[in-house]
N, C-alpha and C positions, 0 to 999 in steps of 0.2 A: 503495501499500500505507500502511495505515497505519501510525503510530509503534508500537502495540501488541504485543508478542510478537516483534519483529522480532531475527536473531540475525546478531550481529557474523563477520565473519572467513569469509564464504562467497565460495566462486569464483564467478566470471563465470558457469560453465555451472548450477551451484548455483540462482545468482537469476534467470537465464534460464528453468530448469524450475519454480522457484516461482512466477514472474510467468507463466508459461505457465497454470500449474495454477490459479491465483488468476483468473484471466481466464474459465478453463472453468466454473469453481465458481458464479461471479458469472454467468455468462451460460446455462448449460447444467445446474447443479443446484437453485441457490435458487430461481429460478422454479418450478421443479418438485416440489419435496420434499412439501410441504404436501399437496398431490394426490395425491403418489404415496404418500406415507405414511399417510395417510386411508383409503385404497383396501386398503393393505398390497400392493399391487402392485412387483413385482420391476423393479429400474430398468434395463431391457435397454437403452435408448437411451444413457444414461448410461454403462453399462457399455463397449459399444460403442464411445464416445467414448473412455475411458480407455485402451482399445486400441489406437485409432489415434495417441493421444498415447505410447506405448511404457510406460505406467505398469506393467503388469503384467510389465516385463522391467526395473523400474528397476535392484531388486539385483542381476540375473542377471549374471554375467561376458560380457562383449562375444564371448568365444570362443564362447558359447554362444546368443549373438542378443539379449542385454542390452544394457543400458545402463552397466552395471558401476558403477552409482553405490554410496553410502554409507549405511551403518544413517540415519545423521542425514539424509542429503537425503532417504531416505524418512519417516523420521519427521516432518520438516517439511511434505513433502508430505500425509503421513495427517492434521496438524494443518489446513492448508488445507482437507483436502477435507471433514474432520469440521465444520469449521464452516461447510460448506454443508448437510451431511445425514449423521448418526453412519454411517447404515446404509451407503453405499456405501463408506466406510473399510472396514466389517466384511469387504464384498465381497473386498477385498484384502490385507486383513491375513492371516488364515489362508492366503491363496496363497502369501505372502511367508514363512510361517514356514516350510511344507513347501519352499520351495525353498531358503531358509537349509539346514533340516535335509539337504536331498539335496549341497549344497554342500561341508558340514561332515562330513557322514557316510556319503552314499552311495558305492556303489563307482563304478569310471570308467564301466561300462557303464549304468548307474543314471541316470548325471548326461546321457550324451550322448545316452542315449533320450528322456529325459524334459524335462530343463530348455529345450533350444529350443525346446519347444512350449510350454512355460509360458511364455516370455518374450513369445511373441506373444498368448498369454490363449487357445490353442487346447485346452491341458490346463489344468483351472482347479483348485488344491490347496484341500483342507481337513483339518484334522486332529482325532483324538479321544481324547480322555483320560476324561472324565468318563462315568459310568455311573449308574443310578439307586439311590440312596443310597448312595453313594460319598463326594460332596462333595471335599475337600481330600485325603483318604487315598487319594493315588494308587497306594501300596504295595498298598491291598487291591483292585485290580483284579481282578474274578471272570472276565469273559471271558476264553476258555480255545483257546489255539490245540495241537492233539496232533498231531505229526508219525506220518505214516502209513508204511508198509512201504515205498513207493516214492519216498520223500522229500519228499513234498509234504505240507501241514500241512491238518488240518481246523478251521475256528472256529466256537465256540458262544458265544451270549452277547447281550447287549444294552450300547449305548453312549448317552450321551446328551448332549444340549446340543450337537448337532453344527451350527456355522455351515458355510452354505454346503454343507449335508449333500445335498439334492436338486440343486443346480445345479453341484457339483463333479465333476470326472471321477478326481479321484485324493485317495486317503483315505490321511494317516498316521495309522495306528490302533494304539494301545497294548495288547497285549493279555497274558496270561500265558501263560507257556512253561515246560515241566519241565526247568530246567537246573540242579536239585538243590545249588543255592547256600544258604546258610544264610539270608542276608539276603532279606527279599520281594522288595524292589526290584530285586533280581540275577536273580529269573526271569521280569523283563518284554522283550518283544519287539517293536520297531516293524514293522509291515507295511505296503510300499505297496501298498494296494489300488486297482485301477484298475477303473471301471467307468461307465457311460454316465450322462448327466444324466438326471434325473428321478425320478418317485416309485413306491410297488409295490416289487415283487419285481422290480428291476432287471437282476439276472441270478439265477442259481439259488443257494438261500441266502444272497440278501443282500438285505433289505426296508429302504425308506425310507417307514416308514408315513405321512409327512405332514409338512405346516408344524405348529409348535408356535406357538399363539395368545398372543402376547406383549402386554404393558400397552405396552412402545414396542419400538424397535430393529426396526420393521418393513419391509416389502420384502424384506429379504436373509431368506432361508430357514434357519431354526432347526430341526433334525431329531432324530429317533432314529435309531439305526444298528442294523438286528438282524441274527445272524448266527446261521443255522440250518442246520448242514450245510455250510458255505461252505468251497469244498478251494482251495488258492492254493499255489502253487508256492514253493520256498524260496529260489528268485532274486529274491522281493518282500519278502526282509527287508532292512530299510534298514542298508548297509553290508555284507550278506551274512553276518554274525555274530550268533547268537540272544544274549538274555540282556542286550542293550548298548541297552535301549528307554529305559529309565527316564534313562539320563544324557542322551542325544539328545534325548528330551523335554523335560528341564530345560532345556538350551542353546537350544533353541527358544522355549520359554517366557520367556526372557530377552528374546528380540527382540520376543515378544507385550506384556509388560510395558511395553515402553517405547513400541511402539504404542498401548495403553490409555492412560498417560499422554500421549500427544500426540493420541489421541482427545480425552480430557478438555481438553487446551488449546484444543483447537479448537472445541468446544460452549462454555468458558467466553468465549472470544473473541468467538463469535457473541451470546452471551446480553448480553455487554456492551457490546456494537454495538448491539444492541436497547434497552438500557436507556438509552443516554446520548442514543441519536436520541429515542427517547420522550418524555425528560424535558427537554428543550429545544422540545418541540411542545405537551407538555400543558401548561396552565397553571391556576393555583389563588390567588385571592387577588391576580389581577391583574399576576402575574408567571410564567414558565416554573418548574414545579417544580423545575428543575436548581438554580434561583439560592436554593432554599431549603437552608439549612444541612444538615439532616437527610439531604435526597438527594445532595446535592455530596459529602456525606461515605460515603455507601454506595458512589458511583460510583468514587470514591479509593481504598476498600477492596477493590474487585472488579480494579480494574487493577492493584494491588498484588500481590493474589493470582494473577493471570493471569502477569504476569511473575516472580513465583515459580517457580510451577509449571513454566511455560516453560523458565527456567533450569536446573533440577533434570532435566528429560526432555533436553535436549542435552548435559548434563553426561553422563549413562547411556549416551547414545547415542555420545557421543565415546570414551567407555571402550571400548564394546565394538568399534568400529570399529579403535581402537589393539591390539586382540588383548588386552586387562585382561579378568579377570574384574568383572562389575559387577553382581552379584545384589544386593546391598547397596543400590547407587546406583539400581540399576532398580526394585527394592522401594520404595526411599526416594521415586522420582521418581512411580511409581502411586500410591502411599499419598497424597501430598499432593496431586498433580493431580486425582485422582477425588474426594478430600475437599473441595478447594477448590470444583472444578466442581458437586458438589451446592449448596453455598453460594453460589456465584455465580449460580447459573438460578436459585436461590429468590431471593437479593436483587433479579436484573432482573425475576421475577415479581411481587414484593411493590410494585417500584416501577410496574408497568405496572397494578397496582390491580384493580378488577373487570375488565377487559380481558383480564389475563392469562390468565384463567378461560375466555375464548372461544377455540373452534378456530379462527378465523377469523387469531388471532394466533400467530405463530412460538412465542412463548415458551413456548405450553402443548407442545407438541411437545419442546421442548426439557426439560421440565420431565418428561417422561417417558421421555426417553434418558438421561437424567443418573445416574440409579439403576444402571441395569447395570452402569457403570463402576466403581460400589463393590465387585462382585461379579465379574466377569470378569478371566480370568488370576487369580484368587485374590483372596479379600476382602481387607479391610483388617488386618484381626485376622492373616491370612495373613501379609501384606506385614510388618507389627508383628512376628511370629516369625522370617521371615526376615532381618530387618534386628539385632534382638536377638542371634540366634544371631552373625551375621556381627561384630558390635560385641565380643561376650564372648570372640569368639575374637583377633581383633586387639587388644585390650586384658587380655587374660589375664594374671593376675599371677604374676609367678615367684615359686615357693615353693621 
């Protein structure tokens, strides 16, 4: 393992897990990522390998068949996987947000029925908040669930930007219900929608139209989710109580923001690795370009940014593991890591010169992947809003 972005004070088990994952990334992901990404092909064999390693059960407690590891361990694993190919980390990200939400908010029956199958990867999770035209205004959700006389609900509406929408078999979907509350966000409910993997009308009233064609973040399926008279039982409400969905989702998003920060760190590490290797091989004016001060200083800046982002990501994960609120720290980590990731990949691209523009070189793919992290789990502007609100509350002047 390189010295870049290592974490101190890890247990022997954590070190062993990370070493195993890094070996898997080097042997099974990096050699195939370019071909799969250019073909926009789902990484089935890689996902099967992650199942065998127990990665889908990494944070699920042992009583449900998982490994019972911490958010920090998970974040460090994500960092390693994203270093190989960010799309693979996307396959497990939404899965773990749903597993986390089940652990924190699910009923005993929901946890016992779903978590053991999630731990093995038999059940694959996805979560859905966004809608067309909605953006960051989660309280403005229009997809609606109406309670029927028999106690079931009928859902109508359209969800958007659903990662793992086609390959998942369990979707935590945030929709509007009529709770009569004054505040809009108190009228939202999370439903656990079970479905088969696939596209088209997968069950009556529920359609996955197809994959959205994206600039980057290929391989993993990003879809819409269309409800049209979809009937679902009240027992599918996360936690069994309607109107709690907003708080449940925000709790899960804090985990998701740590994940996005970890993904950004992983891409940054890989961009740095590619740049420092190329800079020692490419020669101009009779010596490797790494020996030119202009390039050497860029490498120094890149490594410093990687280390800073990694440190903030680790701190946010440790706070969540300690049971403390980490919305400000997760926002800071996501903001810094994603912005630095865009900068580091651009610096690596420039060091590669004209070759960086060729699809034969890995940095071309990283340049298309990095921008997604500026948007996913809330834009940089949203992170600044979260951070500033938290700081103003903490440092409020007493009058």
